[in-house]
C-alpha positions, 0 to 999 in steps of 0.5 A: 253750168255743165260739169268739167270733162277730162278734155277740159282738164287736158293740156297736152296734144291728143296725138301724144296720148295715142302714141303712148297707148300704141307703145304700151299695147306693143309692150303688152303683146310682147309680155303676153307672148312671154318675151321681154322679162327684162322690162319687169322691175325687180325681176330684171335686177334679181340674181340668178338664184332669185330668178330660178324661184319664178316661172318667167313665162307666167310672170311675163303673162301676168304683167302683160295681162295687167298692162294690157288691161291698163292700156285698154283703160287708158285708150277708153279714157282717151276716146271718151275724154269729151264725155267723161267727167273730170272726176273720172281721173280719180277712178282711173287712178284707183283702178291703176293702183288696184291692178298693180296690187293684183299683179304684185299678188299674182306675181308672188303667188301664181308665178312662183315655182312650186 
């Protein structure tokens, strides 16, 4: 008996995943360009004084880079769902948590004004 794949575990339509990847790719590009800072949770609700402590363009690029990496990982998962084992979902979850942790650390170190 063969091991279950991600496709065996999937219950939704495949096209929906590709639409999500496309939307995330567009948002990643906008953030990499230094736009759409209002999409960054915490930054959009910060006071003007708190916002002054951050380099907005660099913050957008850090978040956009992390989002682009996760978008690429999601696209990889979608393209190879027939081949990847179902246990890959655990790898994807750990990868997502790790990338988010790196983004938080970078946002609070590299993106702060000196």
